[in-house]
C-alpha positions in Angstrom: -0.1 -0.1 -0.1 1.2 3.3 -0.9 0.4 6.6 0.7 0.6 9.8 -1.5 1.4 12.7 1.7 -0.5 16.3 0.3 1.1 18.9 1.3 0.2 22.4 2.0 -0.5 24.0 -1.7 -0.9 20.5 -2.9 -3.5 18.5 -4.9 -2.8 15.1 -5.6 -5.1 12.0 -7.2 -5.2 8.9 -8.2 -6.7 5.7 -9.6 -4.3 3.4 -8.2 -6.4 1.7 -5.5 -3.8 0.5 -3.6 -2.9 3.7 -3.3 -4.0 6.5 -0.5 -3.8 9.8 0.5 -3.3 12.2 3.4 -3.0 15.4 4.8 -2.0 16.6 8.0 -2.4 20.0 9.6 -5.8 21.7 8.8 -5.7 24.5 10.5 -7.6 27.8 9.1 -6.6 25.7 5.4 -9.3 23.1 3.9 -8.9 19.8 2.7 -11.2 18.7 -0.2 -11.2 15.1 -0.6 -13.0 14.0 -3.7 -14.1 10.3 -4.8 -15.5 8.8 -7.8 -15.9 5.2 -6.1 -18.0 3.8 -8.9 -14.7 4.6 -11.5 -12.0 4.0 -8.3 -11.0 7.6 -8.8 -10.0 10.2 -5.5 -8.1 12.9 -5.0 -7.0 15.4 -2.2 -6.6 19.4 -2.4 -5.2 21.5 0.7 -5.7 24.5 0.1 -4.7 27.7 2.0 -6.4 30.8 0.4 -10.2 31.6 -0.6 -9.0 33.9 -3.6 -6.0 34.1 -6.2 -7.2 37.3 -7.6 -4.9 38.7 -5.0 -1.8 36.8 -6.8 -2.6 35.7 -10.5 0.8 34.8 -11.2 1.0 32.6 -8.0 -2.6 31.1 -8.8 -1.3 30.1 -12.5 2.2 28.6 -10.5 0.4 26.7 -8.0 -3.0 26.2 -8.2 -3.8 24.5 -5.3 -2.8 27.2 -3.0 -6.7 28.9 -3.8 -9.9 27.4 -3.5 -11.1 29.2 -7.1 -7.9 27.6 -8.7 -7.3 24.8 -6.7 -10.8 23.4 -6.8 -11.2 23.3 -10.3 -7.2 21.8 -10.7 -8.6 18.8 -8.4 -12.0 17.9 -10.3 -10.0 18.2 -13.9 -7.5 16.0 -13.1 -9.7 13.6 -11.3 -11.8 13.2 -14.5 -8.4 13.5 -16.5 -7.9 10.0 -14.5 -11.6 8.9 -15.4 -13.8 10.2 -12.6 -16.8 11.6 -14.1 -18.3 14.7 -12.2 -21.8 13.4 -11.6 -20.4 11.0 -9.4 -17.7 12.8 -7.8 -18.4 12.6 -3.8 -16.8 15.6 -2.0 -15.9 16.1 2.3 -14.4 18.9 3.7 -12.5 19.5 7.0 -10.2 22.7 8.1 -11.3 25.9 8.0 -10.9 26.5 12.0 -10.2 29.7 13.0 -6.6 29.6 14.4 -4.9 32.0 16.9 -6.5 35.3 17.9 -7.6 35.7 14.5 -10.1 39.1 14.0 -13.5 38.3 12.8 -12.3 40.5 9.8 -10.0 38.2 8.8 -11.7 34.7 9.5 -9.7 32.8 7.1 -11.4 29.8 7.9 -14.6 30.7 7.6 -14.3 32.1 4.4 -12.3 29.5 2.9 -15.1 27.1 3.6 -17.7 29.4 2.0 -15.0 30.0 -1.0 -14.9 26.0 -1.3 -18.7 25.2 -1.0 -19.2 27.9 -3.6 -16.6 26.9 -6.0 -17.9 23.3 -5.5 -21.7 24.5 -6.3 -20.1 26.5 -9.5 -18.9 23.3 -10.8 -22.0 21.1 -9.8 -20.5 19.2 -7.4 -21.8 19.3 -3.5 -20.4 18.8 -0.8 -21.6 14.9 0.8 -19.8 16.0 4.3 -17.9 18.2 6.2 -16.0 19.1 9.7 -14.8 22.9 9.6 -14.5 25.8 12.2 -13.6 25.1 15.6 -10.4 26.0 17.0 -8.7 22.4 16.3 -6.4 21.3 13.9 -7.1 17.8 11.8 -5.8 15.5 10.0 -7.7 14.0 6.7 -7.2 11.0 4.7 -8.8 8.9 1.9 -8.5 5.1 1.3 -9.4 5.4 -2.5 -9.3 1.3 -3.1 -11.2 1.2 0.4 -13.8 4.0 -0.7 -13.2 5.7 3.1 -12.8 9.0 4.1 -10.9 9.5 7.7 -10.2 12.0 9.9 -8.9 12.9 13.4 -8.5 16.4 15.0 -6.2 17.8 16.8 -2.7 16.1 18.0 -1.4 15.6 14.1 2.2 16.2 15.0 4.7 12.9 14.8 1.2 10.9 13.3 1.7 8.1 11.1 2.4 8.3 7.5 0.3 5.8 6.1 -3.5 5.6 6.6 -3.6 2.5 7.3 -2.3 2.7 10.3 -3.8 5.7 11.3 -4.8 6.5 15.1 -7.5 5.0 16.7 -8.8 7.8 17.5 -9.6 8.6 13.6 -13.3 8.5 12.9 -15.1 7.5 9.4 -15.8 10.8 8.2 
């Protein structure tokens, strides 16, 4: 079993049933886990900010940094591997309020709203989400088993393989 670790401002997709996806330390960032279980294609995006208009050049170089460029990149990458948009199930995690973030910044909430808006515009609905609060989260996708999982807080030093996920992780 192989594991692809998705870093901050990163996106990975697979159609290999023996490859799992995981992302760590979702604070105000949002993790977008997507799965077309009928065609065996999964993808995971870990985006940092809601809107690429602040730096269009950076968005072109690193689309996974932003919701409005990263989510279309995720969905299109999955489609290239055989996914059908109408069959993609999506789950969101993260969007926490980190430190003493003032209400006018509220990056986590803005990220959540941006993700939902972009997915809606693409015709992909959010099936489930674990967002908000102040806890960091780790999320994973076991493509072959068609499972999403989630763990809140305490992500430092966790195993790299979703197969070895801690007992505190829950199916999500």
